[in-house]
N, C-alpha and C positions, 0 to 999 in steps of 0.2 A: 621545524618546517623542512621537509625533504626537498632536495634539489630537483630542478626540472631535468627530465631525461634529454639526452642528446640523440639526434637522428643521424645515422650514417647510411648513405645510399651505396649499394653494391650492385654492379652490373658486370656480367661476364658473357662475352661472345667474341668471335673473331673480328667483328666490325667495330672499329674504334669510334666512328661517328655515332653509330647506334648506341654504343655504351655511354658516351658522353651525354647524348640527348636524353637517354633514359635516366641517368643520374640527376640531371637538372630537373626532369619531370618529377622524379621521386622526392626531390627537395622542395617541390611546390611550383615548378615551372619557371623557365628563365625570365619571363616577363614579370614574375612576382618577386624574383630575387635580384634582378637588375632593373633599375629605373630608367625609363626613356629619357634621352637627351643628356645622359651623364657621361663622365669620363671614367673609363674602366682600365685599370692597370693589371696586366697579367705578369706574374713573377714566376717564370719557369726555373728549373735547375739547369744552368749552362755554365758550370764552373770550370770546366776543362775542355780543351780543344780535342774532342773525340767524336767520331761519327756515330750515327744513330744505332748501328748494329751492336755497339759496345754496351749500351744501356748505362753509360756514364751520365748522360744528360737526359732531360725530359724529351720523350719522343716527339719529333717535329709534327707528326700527324696527330698527336694528342693536342698539341698547341693549336693546330689548324682546326681541329674539331671544336675546341672551346671557343676559338674566335668566331666560327660560323654559328655556333649556338648563341653566343652573346649578341651577335648582329641581329638576331630575331627580336631582341628587346629594343632595338633602334637607339643605341647609345650615340652620343655626339662624337666620341673619340675612343679608340682602343689603342693602348700602348703596351708593348712588350718590353720589359725592363729587367736588367740583371747587373750584378757586380760579380765578375768571375773570381775564382780563388786567388789568394795572394800570389803575385808573380805571373798571373795569367792575363792575357789580353781578351777582354770581353767580346770585342767584335770578331776576333778570330774564333772564339768559342761559339758565337752565334753562327758564324759561317760554316765551320766544320760540322757542327751538330745538326745542321739543316734548318735551324730555326730562322736564320736570316732569309732564306729563300721563301719560306712559308709566309713570313711577315710581308715581304715584297709582293708575293702573289695575292695575298689577301688584302693588301692595301692598308696595313696598319703601321704605326710608328714604332721604331726600334730605338731604345735608349740604353747607352752604356752608363750606368750609375757612377762608375769610377770617374768619368770625365765631366760629370755634371758640376757646374760651378755655383748654381743657385741653391745653396744649402741653408737650411734652417737649424739652428741649435735648439734641441729639444731636451728639457730636463727629464731625467729618469727619477721620478719621485719614488722614494722607498726602494732604491736600487739595492740589489743583493750581491752584485759583483763589484768590480773596480770601476764600473762605468756609471758616472753620475749624470752624464749628458751625452747626447749623440747628435752629430750633424747628419741630417737626412735631406734628400732632394725635395724641394718645394712641390714639384709635380706629384710626388708620391704622397705627401701629406695632404694635398688638396684634392686628390682623386676621390671620386664618389664611391668607387668600389675597388678593392684590391683582391684579386683572385690569385691564390697561392697554388702553383702547379708543380709540386714535387714529383720526382720519380722514386719509387720504392727501391731501396738498395741497402745491402749490408754496408757498414761504414767503419773503417778502422778507428776513427776517433770517437764514435758514439755507439757502437755495436750495430745500429741500423739508422738510416736516414729517411725521414718522411716529411710531414707537414711542419712539425716543430722546428726541425733543423733548417729547412729550406729558407725560412724568412731571414736567416743570417746573411743572405746574399743581397740585402738592401743597404748594406754599409760599405764604405770605402775602405781601402787597404789599411789605413792607420788604425781605424776602429777595429777592423777585423783582427789585426795583429794584437791589439790590446785585449781582445776577447780571449785569445788563446793564452795570454801571459798569466792570467789569474784563474778564472774558473769559467770555462766555456759554457757549461750547463746553466749556471746562474746568469751569465751574460746573454745567452739566448733568450732567457725569460725576460730579462730587462729590455731587450730589443722588442719582444712581443708586446711589452707593456705600452710602448709608444708607437708601435707600427703593427697593428693587428689586422690580419687579413679577415675579411668578412665571409669569404667563401674559400674552401679548400677542395681542389679537384686533384686527386692523386693518380698519376700514371703508373699503373701496375700491369701494363700490357705485356711488357717483357721485363720483369723485375731483375735486379742485379744481385745475385747471390755471390758467395765466395769471398775473396779478399778485395772487396770493393772499398773505396771508389776507384783506385788506380788499377786494379786487376780483377774486374768483375767477371762472373760467369753468368751470362744472361740465361734466364729460363722463361719458357712460354707460360705466362700466367693469365693473359688475356682479360685482365680486370681493370675497371675504372671505379674509384671510390670518390664519394663526395660528402662533405659535411661543413657546417659552419663552425664546428668544434674541432680544433686541431689535435687536442689530446685524444678525443674519441676516435677520430679517423686513423690516427697512428696506432691506437690500441687494436682496432678492428683489423688493420693491415697486418699486425703481428699475429692475431688469432687465425687469420686466413692463410698465413704462410708458416705457421708453426714456430714463431719466434718466442722464446721464453721471456716474457716481460719482466720476470723477477731479476733478470740479468741486465736490465736497462734502467740505470739510476735516475735518468732525468724525468721519467714518468711521475715519480713521487713529487719531485720539485715542481713540475708543471701543474699538478693538481693542487699543491699547497698554495701556489700563486693565484689560483682561481681561473686558470686558463681554460679548464674544461673538465670533463668527466673521464676518469680512468676505469672505474668499476664497470664491468660488463652489465651488471644489473641496472646501471644508470644509462645504458645505451640501447637504443632501438635500431637494429639493422633491418633495413627495408630493401626490397628488390630480391636479388638472389641470396641464398643462405650461405653462411660461413661454411657449413658442412659440404654443400654442393660445389663451392668454389675452391675448396682447400687444395693447396699445392705446397708441399714442403720445400722450404728454402734451405740452402746450405749456409749456415751462419757459424763460422769456425771461431767466433770471438767470445763464445759463451761456454762456461764450464770451469772446472777446477784447473787452475794454471800452475799450482805449486809443484806438481809432479809430472807435468806434461813433457818437460825437457830435462831428464835425469842427469844429463851430462853437465848441467849448469846448476848453480846454487840459486834457485829462484825464491825470493822472499817477497810475498805479496799480501801480507796481512794489512787490511785497511785500504787496499787498492780499490779505486772506483771502477765502474764498468768500462769507462773510456780508456783508462790506462791498462786494464786487463786486455782489452781489445788490441791496443797497440802492442802489448807484449806478445800476443799471439802472432800478429802479422810479422813483426820483426824477427822473432825467433825462427819462424818458418822461412823467412827470406834469407836468413843466414845459411840455412840448409841449401836453398836454391842457388846461392852464389858460391857454394863450397867454402864458406868461412865459418861453418858451425863447429866442426871437429877441431880445427886449429886453435879455437878460442875456448874450448871446453874448460870448465873449472872456474869461469868467471862467476861472480856474484852479481845478480841483477835484483834490484830492489825497487818495488813500487808500493805506495801506500805508507801511511804514517804510524803503523802499529808493529813495526818489525824490530828485531834485535840483530845487531851486526857484531859478531865477536871481534874483539880487539886484535886478535892475531891474523885476521884476514888482511893482506897487504892492500893498501889504498889503490894501487894500480890494477887490482883484480876486481874492483867494485864499480858498478855503474848505478848511479842513483837517477831514477826516472821520474821527473815531475817535481813541481814546486813543493809538494808535501814531504819530499825526501831531503829537502835542504838541511833540516835539523841534524842529519847524520854526519854532515861535514864537520861538526864540532869535534867528533872523535876520529873522523877520517877525512882530514882537510884536503887531501890530494886525490880523492876519488873523483871519477868522472860524474859531473852533475849536469843533467839535461833539464833546462828550464822549460816551463810551460804547464798549462792545466787545461787540456792535456798537451804534451809536447808535440813538436812537428812529427808527422806520421812516420817517416823513415829514420828518424834521429837515432833510435836505439841500435838498429843493426849497423848503421854507419859508424856510430861511436865505438861499438865493439870491433868492427872490422878494421877501422883506421887507428884505433888506440889514441883518439883525441876526442874531446867533447864537441859533438855536432848537434846544435840546437836551432839553427836557422837564424841566429842573430848576425848582425853585421852584414857582410856580403855572402854568407854561407848559402843562403837560399839559391842565389844565382850562380855562384862559383863552385859549389860542392853538391848540394842536395839534388837539384834538378838534373845536372849532368850525370850524376851517379844513377839516378832513377832511369834516365834514358839509356845509359849503358847496360843496366841490369834488366831492362824491360822484357826482352825476349826470353831469357832463361827463366825469369820469374813467371812469365805467362805459361811456359811449357810446364813448369812445376805445378802451378795452380790447377791447370786443366787435368793434369795427371791425378792430382789428389781428388778432384771432383769425380773422376771416373771411379776411383776407389770408394768415395762416399756413396755414390749411387748403388754400387754393388751391396753395400751394407745397409742402405736405406731405400728399399723399393718404392716407397711413397714419394721419393724425390724425382722419380723418372717421369 
């Protein structure tokens, strides 16, 4: 018996509200997908305290448009909820992103999931990561509808971020940290198994290309996508922006877990066509990494797409902060299928990720960065500082975030310069 096809609605115009309304209409009409008198939770991406023009967080006007559309169905309550990234203050992220102002103007409740004390322990049956149970807010579990509101962006830890990754923001910091320690991809799927959004509305009005999430290059894409299927909406988002899905490992895992359809033959795109909406995104996290930095000995056999993406951003950041040449000759290892010659000194070896731990047997004093995948800037900071930086202990607050703030401007200048070079070589990205 063949699987039922998934519907993905696609609308492109300069008018955000018109796009959102059209997407809901294409999905059957808001009064048919949202029941009257219900509680509706909207889960945007507000993980970092960055303003709307950066495209780090879901555009506040997209959040407003969804709120206004949902109001047509006469729900009893609308809640906007988020748990910001580890080490970030959710309410500050809401404020700086513009989402707080929209919530206040539209008269809807705003909740910081991190501060919620009424938690319910939910078993993850058949868990595939290290997470066998998750504590989730009661209001989230009891909501009649959960609308996932991701922004489309390149992402250092996952190649790109869309509907599947955005649901990660329903957990508090401890679980969030645990997700990164073992296998983030599997952990994401485990969270979806106990907290599944019934509607996904993707903000692709100004998608974030480049070295996102911390140094994105926004591009005018002017699209809104909608679907009940998180796998299908992410796949169509990739199709419409030229992202090679062969380089995104978690699609296969998501389909295997039954979350949705990946095959375009099993997806009906309604509304505007992929061809008419196509806008090439700059995703520098995909491609052969083994020879990209010839001054280094890069060994990446068996490396997943997440660690390859992190390799790309960190090696380029070394260049931006003028620490690349002085550390040339280092051996960087990702993936579990590599060979490391015995004659390479341990102090010249950086092992990136949990799957490289086995190499410590022969190189016990190599720098080993924990995580699956590791903390986003951990690799370049480890090479630059000649000490293992992985975010454990007090490193997140005392080393990682201060260093990111210190390097932000020079990194930004470097990224935007590279984007101009990319546009010259790829006219379809203009």
